[in-house]
C-alpha positions as CSV (number, residue, x, y, z in Angstrom):
1,X,-9.9,20.8,0.3
2,X,-7.2,18.2,-0.5
3,X,-8.4,14.6,-0.2
4,X,-5.9,12.1,1.1
5,X,-6.2,8.9,-0.8
6,X,-6.8,5.6,1.0
7,X,-5.4,2.2,0.1
8,X,-6.7,-0.9,1.9
9,X,-4.1,-3.6,1.5
10,X,-4.2,-7.3,2.0
11,X,-7.7,-7.9,0.6
12,X,-8.5,-11.7,0.6
13,X,-12.3,-11.9,0.7
14,X,-15.1,-10.7,-1.5
15,X,-17.0,-9.1,1.4
16,X,-14.0,-7.1,2.5
17,X,-13.5,-5.9,-1.0
18,X,-17.1,-4.7,-1.2
19,X,-16.9,-3.1,2.2
20,X,-13.6,-1.3,1.4
21,X,-15.1,0.1,-1.8
22,X,-18.4,1.1,-0.2
23,X,-16.6,2.9,2.6
24,X,-14.3,5.0,0.4
25,X,-11.2,3.1,-0.5
26,X,-9.4,4.5,-3.6
27,X,-7.1,1.5,-4.0
28,X,-7.1,-2.2,-3.0
29,X,-3.9,-4.2,-2.4
30,X,-3.6,-7.8,-3.4
31,X,-0.6,-9.6,-1.8
32,X,1.5,-12.0,-3.9
33,X,4.1,-12.7,-1.2
34,X,3.8,-16.3,-0.2
35,X,4.9,-15.9,3.5
36,X,2.2,-13.4,4.1
37,X,-1.1,-14.5,5.8
38,X,-2.8,-12.3,3.1
39,X,-1.2,-14.1,0.2
40,X,-3.4,-14.8,-2.8
41,X,-2.8,-17.3,-5.6
42,X,-3.5,-16.2,-9.2
43,X,-7.0,-17.7,-9.4
44,X,-8.3,-16.2,-6.2
45,X,-6.7,-12.8,-7.0
46,X,-8.3,-12.8,-10.5
47,X,-11.7,-13.6,-9.0
48,X,-11.5,-10.7,-6.6
49,X,-10.2,-8.4,-9.3
50,X,-13.3,-9.1,-11.4
51,X,-15.5,-7.8,-8.5
52,X,-13.6,-4.5,-8.3
53,X,-15.6,-1.6,-9.7
54,X,-14.2,1.0,-12.1
55,X,-12.2,3.9,-10.7
56,X,-10.7,1.8,-7.8
57,X,-7.1,1.0,-8.4
58,X,-6.0,-2.6,-8.0
59,X,-2.4,-2.9,-6.7
60,X,-0.3,-6.0,-6.8
61,X,2.3,-6.3,-4.0
62,X,5.5,-8.3,-4.6
63,X,8.6,-8.9,-2.6
64,X,11.8,-9.9,-4.4
65,X,9.8,-12.1,-6.7
66,X,11.1,-13.9,-9.8
67,X,10.3,-11.7,-12.8
68,X,8.7,-14.6,-14.6
69,X,6.2,-15.0,-11.8
70,X,5.3,-11.3,-11.8
71,X,4.7,-11.5,-15.6
72,X,2.5,-14.6,-15.1
73,X,0.4,-12.8,-12.5
74,X,0.2,-9.6,-14.5
75,X,-1.1,-11.6,-17.4
76,X,-3.7,-13.4,-15.2
77,X,-4.9,-10.6,-12.9
78,X,-6.1,-7.2,-14.2
79,X,-3.8,-5.1,-12.0
80,X,-3.4,-1.4,-12.6
81,X,-0.4,-0.7,-10.4
82,X,2.5,-2.8,-9.0
83,X,4.0,-2.3,-5.5
84,X,7.6,-3.6,-4.9
85,X,8.5,-4.1,-1.2
86,X,11.9,-5.7,-1.4
87,X,15.4,-5.0,-2.7
88,X,14.2,-4.6,-6.3
89,X,16.1,-2.0,-8.4
90,X,14.5,0.5,-10.8
91,X,15.2,-1.6,-13.9
92,X,13.5,-4.6,-12.4
93,X,10.5,-2.5,-11.3
94,X,10.0,-0.9,-14.7
95,X,10.1,-4.1,-16.9
96,X,6.5,-5.2,-16.5
97,X,4.6,-2.6,-18.6
98,X,2.6,-1.2,-15.6
99,X,3.2,1.8,-13.4
100,X,4.7,1.0,-10.0
101,X,5.3,2.3,-6.5
102,X,8.4,1.4,-4.5
103,X,8.4,0.8,-0.7
104,X,11.1,2.1,1.5
105,X,11.6,0.7,5.0
106,X,12.4,3.8,6.9
107,X,15.1,3.8,9.6
108,X,17.6,6.3,10.9
109,X,20.5,6.7,8.5
110,X,18.5,5.9,5.3
111,X,18.8,8.8,2.9
112,X,15.2,8.9,1.5
113,X,16.1,11.6,-1.0
114,X,18.9,9.4,-2.4
115,X,16.6,6.4,-2.3
116,X,13.8,8.2,-4.1
117,X,16.2,9.5,-6.8
118,X,17.2,5.9,-7.6
119,X,13.6,5.2,-8.7
120,X,12.9,8.1,-11.0
121,X,10.0,6.3,-12.8
122,X,8.1,5.3,-9.6
123,X,4.7,6.8,-9.4
124,X,5.0,7.0,-5.6
125,X,7.1,6.2,-2.6
126,X,5.5,4.0,0.1
127,X,7.1,4.7,3.4
128,X,6.9,1.8,5.9
129,X,8.5,0.8,9.2
130,X,11.8,-1.0,9.2
131,X,11.3,-4.4,10.9
132,X,12.6,-7.9,10.4
133,X,11.1,-9.4,7.3
134,X,8.9,-7.4,5.0
135,X,5.9,-5.2,5.8
136,X,5.7,-2.9,8.8
137,X,4.3,-5.6,11.2
138,X,1.8,-3.1,12.4
139,X,4.4,-0.7,13.7
140,X,4.8,3.0,13.2
141,X,8.1,4.8,12.5
142,X,9.4,8.2,13.3
143,X,7.6,10.5,10.8
144,X,10.2,13.1,11.5
145,X,12.6,11.0,9.4
146,X,10.7,12.0,6.3
147,X,12.5,14.9,4.5
148,X,10.8,17.7,2.6
149,X,11.1,17.7,-1.1
150,X,10.7,14.0,-2.0
151,X,10.2,13.9,-5.8
152,X,7.4,11.3,-5.8
153,X,4.1,11.4,-4.0
154,X,4.3,9.9,-0.5
155,X,2.2,7.0,0.5
156,X,2.4,6.7,4.3
157,X,2.2,3.2,5.8
158,X,3.3,1.4,8.9
159,X,1.1,0.9,12.0
160,X,-1.7,3.2,10.9
161,X,-5.2,2.8,12.4
162,X,-8.2,4.9,13.2
163,X,-6.6,6.2,16.4
164,X,-3.5,7.7,14.8
165,X,-4.2,8.2,11.1
166,X,-5.4,11.8,11.6
167,X,-2.2,12.7,13.5
168,X,-0.1,11.0,10.8
169,X,-1.7,13.0,8.0
170,X,-1.3,16.3,9.9
171,X,2.4,15.5,10.5
172,X,3.3,14.3,7.0
173,X,0.6,15.5,4.6
174,X,1.0,12.5,2.4
175,X,-0.7,11.9,-1.0
176,X,-2.2,8.7,0.4
177,X,-2.3,6.4,3.4
178,X,-2.0,2.6,3.3
179,X,-3.5,0.3,6.0
180,X,-3.7,-3.4,6.4
181,X,-3.5,-4.9,9.9
182,X,-5.0,-1.7,11.4
183,X,-8.4,-2.5,9.9
184,X,-8.3,-6.3,10.6
185,X,-9.9,-8.8,12.9
186,X,-7.1,-11.3,12.0
187,X,-4.5,-11.6,9.2
188,X,-6.4,-11.1,5.9
189,X,-9.8,-10.7,7.6
190,X,-10.9,-7.1,7.4
191,X,-13.5,-5.4,9.7
192,X,-16.0,-3.0,8.1
193,X,-16.3,-0.9,11.3
194,X,-12.6,-0.5,11.5
195,X,-12.4,0.5,7.9
196,X,-15.2,3.1,8.4
197,X,-13.5,4.5,11.4
198,X,-10.2,4.7,9.6
199,X,-11.7,6.5,6.6
200,X,-13.4,8.9,9.0
201,X,-10.1,9.7,10.6
202,X,-8.6,10.5,7.2
203,X,-11.5,12.8,6.3
204,X,-11.3,14.5,9.7
205,X,-7.6,15.3,9.1
206,X,-8.4,16.5,5.5
207,X,-11.0,19.0,6.9
208,X,-8.5,20.6,9.3
């Protein structure tokens, strides 16, 4: 049975990190985008990273950040994967000595095959809703816009929660799903019960 991987993004608290890991998260997202309510400074992020156990991937999320700032954070926080969510090009994304995934804000008219081809070194393509600003704002998008044959593994994001994640997996069959607000009580404050229900929804879809 194929196992869809689960990324819990926007971790800000030690308890949420521990709950996410205990309940089956494969990856944890740390947000380095200052306008986000889930933003972490270097010191807080490094402290959380030290509490992450082995075999759980720590992902650093950036949006159009100055390269010097990314380098500083990479040197201070033991990240294993970078996620770029803005208008960064492939040369920018590849310069930091770590593997990366690239987000695409999906909308009608966006050629995802062309977009994916412009990031040949990306380890995955994270597909999110197109809204004002960055991040999906808890909104889904039309999964029918995702073409067959994307060259990178697909990480499905955008408005996912326990009530729709099984249907999303059945429709798209992504490599992984990414959730943030769908398992929260408030911005940056996760809820263990919602995480448990989300992971159960993923496993339910995997078993079908």
